[in-house]
MILOSE-290628 format. One line per field, with one value per residue: residue number from 1; residue in one letter; x, y, z of N, C-alpha, C in turn. Coordinates in Angstrom, 2 decimals. Layout:
BEGIN
i: c(NUM,...)
aa: c(A,...)
n_u: c(X,...)
n_v: c(Y,...)
n_w: c(Z,...)
ca_u: c(X,...)
ca_v: c(Y,...)
ca_w: c(Z,...)
c_u: c(X,...)
c_v: c(Y,...)
c_w: c(Z,...)
This chain:
BEGIN
i: c(1,2,3,4,5,6,7,8,9,10,11,12,13,14,15,16,17,18,19,20,21,22,23,24,25,26,27,28,29,30,31,32,33,34,35,36,37,38,39,40,41,42,43,44,45,46,47,48,49,50,51,52,53,54,55,56,57,58,59,60,61,62,63,64,65,66,67,68,69,70,71,72,73,74,75,76,77,78,79,80,81,82,83,84,85,86,87,88,89,90,91,92,93,94,95,96,97,98,99,100,101,102,103,104,105,106,107,108,109,110,111,112,113,114,115,116,117,118,119,120,121,122,123,124,125,126,127,128,129,130,131,132,133,134,135,136,137,138,139,140,141,142,143,144,145,146,147,148,149,150,151,152,153,154,155,156,157,158,159,160,161,162,163,164,165,166,167,168,169,170,171,172,173,174,175,176,177,178,179,180,181,182,183,184,185,186)
aa: c(M,T,A,T,S,G,R,P,A,A,G,G,D,A,D,G,G,P,G,R,D,D,T,V,A,A,V,V,R,Q,W,R,S,V,H,P,Q,L,D,T,G,P,M,E,V,I,G,R,I,N,R,C,A,A,L,L,Q,Q,A,E,D,A,P,L,R,R,A,G,L,S,R,P,E,F,D,L,L,G,A,L,R,R,T,G,H,E,L,T,P,S,E,L,A,K,E,T,F,S,S,G,A,A,V,T,K,R,L,K,Q,L,T,E,R,G,L,V,E,R,R,G,D,A,R,D,R,R,V,A,H,L,R,L,T,D,A,G,R,E,L,V,D,G,I,L,P,E,Q,L,A,Y,E,T,A,V,L,S,V,L,A,P,A,G,Q,G,E,L,A,G,L,L,A,E,L,L,G,R,L,E,G,R,M,G,A,L,R,A)
n_u: c(-24.15,-22.54,-21.37,-21.49,-22.54,-24.87,-25.04,-24.58,-21.87,-18.51,-18.42,-20.65,-24.02,-26.54,-26.69,-24.24,-23.39,-24.22,-26.37,-24.81,-24.06,-22.33,-20.09,-18.91,-20.71,-22.79,-21.56,-21.12,-23.78,-24.55,-22.81,-23.72,-26.28,-25.70,-24.03,-25.14,-24.30,-21.70,-19.29,-18.97,-17.61,-14.73,-14.43,-15.78,-14.05,-11.44,-12.16,-13.12,-10.81,-9.18,-10.75,-10.86,-8.12,-7.66,-9.32,-8.22,-5.64,-6.09,-7.09,-5.05,-2.94,-3.22,-1.80,0.73,0.68,0.43,2.96,4.34,4.99,4.84,3.15,4.89,7.39,7.43,7.44,10.03,11.58,10.64,11.56,14.31,14.41,13.25,14.85,17.23,19.81,22.23,21.18,21.38,20.38,19.21,18.57,16.69,14.72,13.84,12.90,10.72,9.12,9.41,10.33,13.68,14.19,12.12,12.80,15.27,14.49,12.83,14.65,16.40,14.80,14.29,16.84,17.55,15.83,17.00,16.54,17.54,20.76,23.58,26.24,29.22,30.54,33.51,34.93,33.64,32.77,30.43,28.38,26.02,25.44,22.76,21.24,19.14,18.94,19.28,17.06,15.37,14.94,13.62,11.32,10.07,9.70,7.98,5.67,4.84,3.44,0.99,0.04,-0.30,-2.25,-4.38,-4.78,-5.50,-7.93,-9.43,-9.55,-11.01,-13.67,-13.91,-14.04,-11.48,-10.85,-11.82,-10.10,-7.70,-8.28,-8.72,-6.18,-4.68,-5.80,-5.23,-2.44,-1.91,-2.89,-1.22,1.33,1.18,0.72,3.08,4.98,4.14,4.40,7.14,8.05,7.16,8.78,11.27)
n_v: c(16.35,19.19,22.06,24.40,23.94,22.45,20.04,16.44,15.24,14.53,11.41,10.44,10.38,12.17,10.46,9.26,7.94,6.32,3.75,2.86,1.28,1.22,1.35,3.84,5.35,5.50,7.04,9.40,10.18,10.74,12.90,14.74,15.25,16.67,18.74,19.99,21.78,21.28,19.88,16.59,14.99,14.52,12.94,10.66,9.44,9.33,8.27,5.76,4.66,4.51,2.79,0.46,-0.12,-0.71,-2.97,-4.73,-5.00,-6.28,-8.79,-9.60,-10.07,-12.59,-14.84,-14.01,-13.94,-16.67,-17.42,-16.25,-13.57,-9.98,-7.44,-5.14,-6.39,-8.29,-6.54,-5.47,-7.80,-8.41,-6.17,-6.57,-8.91,-8.29,-6.23,-7.48,-7.18,-6.31,-4.09,-1.04,-0.14,2.46,2.63,0.60,1.73,3.81,2.32,1.01,2.92,3.54,4.49,5.08,4.09,2.22,0.39,-0.51,-1.84,-3.88,-5.21,-6.27,-8.25,-9.89,-10.69,-12.13,-14.25,-15.53,-14.79,-12.60,-11.32,-9.47,-7.51,-5.95,-2.82,-2.54,-0.17,1.70,1.32,1.97,1.50,-0.86,-3.67,-5.36,-8.52,-11.14,-14.29,-17.74,-19.00,-16.78,-15.93,-18.20,-18.13,-15.70,-16.23,-18.36,-17.31,-15.26,-16.21,-17.09,-14.72,-13.17,-14.70,-14.35,-11.56,-11.49,-12.87,-11.09,-8.85,-9.90,-9.28,-7.07,-6.19,-6.97,-4.64,-2.66,-3.05,-2.26,0.43,1.40,0.93,2.69,5.21,5.27,5.17,7.63,9.40,8.63,9.22,12.01,12.71,11.72,13.34,15.85,15.58,15.14,17.62,19.19,18.28,19.20)
n_w: c(-4.37,-5.70,-3.97,-5.38,-7.97,-7.89,-9.07,-9.12,-7.14,-8.25,-9.74,-8.40,-6.99,-5.18,-3.05,-2.61,-4.85,-7.97,-7.48,-5.42,-2.44,-0.10,2.72,2.64,1.15,2.99,5.00,3.57,3.07,5.71,6.34,4.46,5.40,7.66,6.76,4.19,2.27,1.55,-0.72,-1.06,-2.76,-2.94,-0.65,-1.37,-3.14,-1.86,0.61,-0.20,-1.34,0.95,2.56,0.97,0.95,3.66,4.04,2.15,3.16,5.61,4.77,3.02,4.70,5.72,4.45,5.15,7.94,8.44,7.75,9.74,9.55,9.51,7.59,7.13,7.56,5.52,3.36,3.55,3.11,0.57,-0.87,-0.79,-2.27,-4.81,-5.83,-6.23,-5.31,-2.74,-0.13,1.71,5.07,4.92,2.22,2.09,3.69,2.04,-0.15,0.98,2.07,4.78,8.16,9.30,11.88,12.20,10.20,11.15,13.52,12.48,10.83,12.69,13.90,11.65,10.98,13.26,12.90,10.83,8.20,6.90,6.21,7.42,6.18,6.80,5.63,3.79,3.60,5.19,8.34,9.59,7.88,6.81,4.75,3.37,2.74,1.46,3.06,2.05,3.15,3.55,0.92,-0.12,1.46,0.68,-2.07,-1.85,-0.67,-2.39,-4.85,-3.71,-2.65,-4.97,-6.25,-4.52,-4.84,-7.53,-7.42,-5.84,-7.53,-9.60,-9.63,-11.12,-14.55,-16.98,-18.49,-16.78,-14.62,-15.77,-16.31,-13.70,-12.61,-14.17,-13.46,-10.70,-10.84,-12.05,-10.05,-7.89,-8.92,-9.15,-6.47,-5.27,-6.55,-5.65,-2.85,-2.73,-3.59,-1.49,0.57,-0.16)
ca_u: c(-24.24,-21.49,-21.89,-21.68,-23.23,-26.12,-24.94,-23.98,-20.42,-17.79,-18.54,-21.74,-25.24,-26.74,-26.62,-22.94,-23.04,-25.32,-26.51,-23.77,-24.52,-21.20,-19.94,-18.59,-21.97,-23.51,-20.87,-21.39,-25.16,-24.57,-22.20,-24.60,-27.40,-25.16,-23.48,-25.59,-23.67,-20.34,-19.06,-18.36,-17.00,-13.40,-14.61,-16.22,-12.87,-10.41,-12.74,-13.16,-9.42,-8.76,-11.50,-10.36,-6.76,-7.77,-9.88,-7.24,-4.52,-6.53,-7.17,-3.75,-2.00,-3.43,-0.64,1.90,0.53,0.74,4.42,4.92,5.50,3.96,3.22,6.13,8.53,7.39,7.85,11.50,12.08,10.30,12.45,15.61,14.27,12.94,15.95,18.24,21.16,22.27,20.72,21.67,19.13,18.58,17.96,15.47,13.71,13.28,12.16,9.51,8.43,9.43,11.33,14.92,14.05,11.26,13.58,16.27,13.80,12.39,15.84,16.91,13.95,14.47,18.19,17.48,15.10,17.81,15.99,18.37,22.11,24.25,27.66,29.79,31.22,34.96,35.47,32.97,32.21,29.10,27.42,25.73,24.80,21.81,20.76,18.35,19.56,18.55,15.75,14.58,14.55,12.62,10.09,9.44,9.27,6.86,4.48,4.43,2.35,-0.26,-0.38,-0.79,-3.51,-5.39,-5.06,-6.23,-9.31,-10.08,-9.81,-11.83,-15.00,-13.84,-13.64,-10.08,-10.77,-11.99,-8.86,-6.72,-8.68,-8.45,-4.71,-4.22,-6.22,-4.46,-1.06,-1.88,-3.02,-0.02,2.43,1.01,0.93,4.50,5.67,3.76,5.01,8.58,8.27,6.94,9.92,12.49)
ca_v: c(17.58,20.13,23.24,25.52,23.67,21.76,18.75,15.40,15.30,13.66,9.98,9.98,11.15,12.77,9.44,8.61,7.29,5.60,2.37,2.50,1.07,0.75,2.11,5.25,5.99,5.81,8.17,10.59,10.60,11.35,14.23,15.62,15.69,17.64,19.87,19.79,22.73,20.87,18.89,15.39,14.22,13.98,11.89,9.46,8.81,9.05,7.36,4.41,4.17,4.15,1.61,-0.68,-0.43,-1.35,-4.31,-5.55,-5.31,-7.29,-10.09,-9.92,-10.47,-13.99,-15.67,-13.54,-14.41,-18.10,-17.53,-15.59,-12.26,-8.84,-6.78,-4.37,-7.31,-8.83,-5.47,-5.43,-8.99,-8.24,-5.17,-7.22,-9.93,-7.76,-5.43,-8.43,-6.88,-5.85,-2.73,-0.52,0.17,3.69,2.31,-0.17,2.67,4.49,1.33,0.56,4.09,3.36,5.28,4.37,3.37,1.05,-0.57,-1.09,-2.78,-5.05,-5.95,-7.03,-9.44,-10.74,-11.25,-13.16,-15.41,-16.13,-14.46,-11.53,-11.25,-8.18,-7.52,-4.62,-2.19,-2.59,1.19,2.49,0.35,2.41,1.10,-2.29,-4.11,-6.42,-9.39,-12.28,-15.60,-18.70,-19.19,-15.58,-15.96,-19.26,-17.68,-14.71,-16.89,-19.24,-16.52,-14.37,-16.73,-17.10,-13.31,-12.75,-15.41,-13.64,-10.27,-11.80,-13.20,-9.85,-7.99,-10.58,-8.67,-6.03,-6.65,-6.60,-3.23,-1.86,-3.16,-1.40,1.82,1.72,0.99,3.94,6.35,5.26,5.53,9.09,10.04,8.36,9.99,13.42,12.84,11.55,14.55,16.94,15.36,15.35,19.07,19.75,17.92,19.88)
ca_w: c(-5.13,-5.35,-3.29,-6.29,-9.22,-7.70,-9.76,-8.29,-7.00,-9.17,-9.52,-7.55,-6.91,-3.86,-2.00,-2.56,-6.09,-8.61,-7.05,-4.45,-1.09,0.67,3.97,2.34,0.76,4.23,5.64,2.76,3.35,7.04,6.27,3.68,6.23,8.63,5.99,2.81,1.37,1.23,-1.77,-0.48,-3.84,-2.58,0.36,-2.06,-3.74,-0.85,1.59,-0.77,-1.44,2.31,3.02,0.20,1.43,4.98,3.87,1.45,4.04,6.58,4.12,2.46,5.72,6.12,4.08,5.90,9.33,8.46,7.65,10.89,9.14,9.41,6.28,6.97,7.44,4.16,2.46,3.57,2.43,-0.84,-1.47,-0.99,-3.32,-6.14,-6.36,-6.68,-4.81,-1.35,0.13,3.04,5.77,4.42,0.92,2.40,4.19,0.87,-0.95,1.66,2.63,6.23,8.88,9.59,13.15,11.97,9.41,12.05,14.41,11.70,10.37,13.84,14.02,10.48,11.09,14.31,12.34,9.78,6.88,6.35,6.79,7.32,5.86,7.01,4.49,3.97,3.68,6.23,9.28,10.02,6.86,6.69,3.51,3.73,1.68,1.91,3.16,1.24,3.80,3.28,-0.49,-0.26,2.09,-0.20,-3.30,-1.53,-0.33,-3.47,-5.70,-2.96,-2.56,-6.28,-6.50,-3.74,-5.48,-8.77,-7.03,-5.39,-8.68,-10.59,-9.66,-12.15,-15.88,-17.26,-18.91,-15.58,-13.86,-16.44,-16.10,-12.30,-12.44,-14.78,-12.64,-9.46,-11.19,-12.25,-8.74,-7.10,-9.50,-8.78,-5.03,-4.99,-6.99,-4.75,-1.55,-2.89,-3.66,-0.15,1.42,-0.62)
c_u: c(-23.10,-22.13,-22.22,-22.56,-24.62,-26.16,-24.39,-22.47,-19.78,-17.97,-19.74,-22.98,-25.40,-26.66,-25.29,-22.59,-24.21,-25.32,-25.49,-24.38,-23.37,-21.05,-19.63,-19.84,-22.78,-22.88,-21.16,-22.81,-25.25,-23.96,-23.09,-25.80,-26.96,-24.70,-23.88,-24.91,-22.28,-20.31,-18.31,-17.71,-15.61,-13.48,-15.00,-15.05,-11.88,-10.93,-12.78,-11.75,-8.95,-9.46,-11.05,-8.98,-6.82,-8.29,-8.89,-6.09,-4.90,-6.53,-5.82,-2.80,-2.16,-2.26,0.61,1.85,0.87,2.26,5.12,5.51,4.42,4.09,4.51,7.39,8.59,7.82,9.37,12.09,11.82,11.20,13.82,15.53,14.11,14.06,17.10,19.66,21.08,21.79,21.19,20.35,18.45,17.95,16.67,14.36,13.05,12.42,10.81,8.71,8.32,10.46,12.56,14.83,13.20,12.02,14.60,15.65,13.41,13.58,16.43,16.13,14.18,15.85,18.21,16.77,15.86,17.31,16.81,19.74,22.74,25.72,28.16,30.48,32.72,35.56,34.87,32.24,30.83,28.01,27.27,25.08,23.97,21.42,19.95,19.25,18.80,17.15,14.84,14.07,13.46,11.28,9.35,8.89,8.09,5.57,3.95,3.35,1.00,-0.84,-0.98,-2.10,-4.65,-5.77,-5.83,-7.70,-10.07,-10.46,-10.72,-13.26,-15.07,-13.45,-12.20,-9.92,-10.92,-10.76,-7.79,-7.01,-8.37,-6.96,-4.16,-4.57,-5.42,-3.00,-0.93,-1.96,-1.75,1.16,2.36,1.23,2.40,5.31,5.38,4.42,6.52,8.91,8.09,8.11,11.15,12.69)
c_v: c(18.49,21.38,24.35,25.20,23.07,20.42,17.71,15.56,14.30,12.21,9.55,10.82,11.65,11.75,8.70,7.84,6.51,4.14,1.93,2.37,0.43,1.62,3.57,5.99,6.38,7.00,9.46,11.09,11.28,12.75,15.21,16.07,16.73,18.91,19.73,20.72,22.30,19.80,17.71,14.50,13.69,12.84,10.57,8.72,8.39,8.09,5.93,3.83,3.70,2.89,0.36,-1.09,-1.16,-2.77,-5.25,-5.94,-6.36,-8.68,-10.54,-10.50,-11.91,-14.88,-15.27,-14.02,-15.89,-18.32,-16.84,-14.23,-11.20,-8.26,-5.97,-5.26,-7.89,-7.78,-5.35,-6.61,-8.88,-7.25,-5.79,-8.24,-9.30,-6.89,-6.30,-8.12,-6.42,-4.41,-2.33,-0.29,1.44,3.46,1.50,0.74,3.39,3.54,0.98,1.69,3.99,4.29,4.43,3.54,2.11,-0.03,-1.27,-2.15,-4.05,-5.88,-6.79,-8.33,-10.41,-11.39,-12.37,-14.41,-16.08,-15.86,-13.40,-11.64,-9.91,-8.42,-6.10,-4.12,-2.16,-1.19,2.01,1.53,0.74,1.92,-0.42,-2.55,-5.34,-7.22,-10.52,-13.49,-16.53,-18.92,-17.99,-15.56,-17.03,-18.83,-16.69,-15.38,-17.83,-18.48,-15.74,-14.96,-16.75,-15.69,-12.85,-13.45,-14.75,-12.33,-10.45,-12.09,-11.95,-9.00,-8.62,-10.04,-7.52,-6.66,-6.23,-5.14,-2.30,-1.90,-2.25,0.07,2.26,1.84,2.30,5.16,6.42,5.62,7.04,9.82,9.86,9.17,11.46,13.64,12.69,12.77,15.71,16.79,15.57,16.84,19.71,19.44,18.71,21.22)
c_w: c(-4.73,-4.78,-4.27,-7.48,-9.04,-8.42,-8.80,-8.26,-7.95,-8.79,-8.71,-7.67,-5.48,-2.73,-2.00,-3.80,-6.65,-8.16,-6.02,-3.07,-0.32,1.90,3.71,1.91,1.99,4.95,4.89,3.02,4.72,7.01,5.50,4.48,7.25,7.92,4.53,1.80,0.91,0.13,-1.15,-1.54,-3.49,-1.56,-0.31,-2.69,-2.66,0.21,1.07,-0.95,-0.06,2.81,2.28,0.70,2.77,4.85,3.17,2.37,5.08,5.95,3.57,3.49,6.16,5.70,4.88,7.34,9.44,8.40,8.83,10.59,9.25,8.00,6.14,6.86,6.03,3.14,2.40,2.83,0.92,-1.55,-1.74,-2.13,-4.69,-6.71,-6.81,-6.23,-3.37,-1.26,1.51,3.76,5.25,3.04,1.12,2.90,3.02,0.04,-0.35,2.30,4.15,6.86,9.11,10.86,12.97,11.19,10.30,12.95,13.66,11.23,11.49,13.97,12.86,10.47,12.13,13.81,11.21,8.37,6.15,6.99,6.48,6.98,6.04,5.76,4.78,4.16,4.81,7.17,9.78,9.08,6.85,5.34,3.86,2.52,2.30,2.07,2.22,1.81,3.53,1.86,-0.71,0.34,1.20,-1.45,-3.05,-1.27,-1.53,-4.38,-4.99,-2.85,-3.88,-6.65,-5.74,-4.43,-6.79,-8.45,-6.59,-6.59,-9.72,-10.64,-10.67,-13.48,-16.13,-17.69,-17.70,-14.70,-14.46,-16.23,-14.66,-12.06,-13.01,-13.96,-11.34,-9.71,-11.39,-10.91,-7.92,-7.62,-9.11,-7.29,-4.66,-5.40,-6.07,-3.39,-1.60,-2.92,-2.28,0.79,1.08,0.04)
């Protein structure tokens, strides 16, 4: 229930949602018993997004672990593969939402494994251009179908229309958050 209207919070009832019995619903019930005057509606959305992300990442990483990669390493390799051209470390940081220091550390490991190669800039020796090696490209191309099959299986619990609706809502939220965060950084 919202604090002001006495109606159920957005997307739910007084117990965390109609027929919902997930970990977030339990958390919401606990908070409502401690602070019944607060609207826990945002918690029902953000808490579920966070919980889904954590569970998906744990399961998603199985194909990556078998290949000896971490999720952030795969993200770097994937960025190099999907853009189709060389990137600088700072461009990779932007593509993967990572810090420069984290990208540098991961690139060192990926280079040592023969998955990424560096090329110095002819005009500015401080700049490195990075690209996948043949082995790096084969690794990414080999893992991607398995990853997509897993994601398809996970989403199969939702009807195609529900998947489209969820994708649209998340795209709207993400677009607004990215715009807001960009404005805060400026």
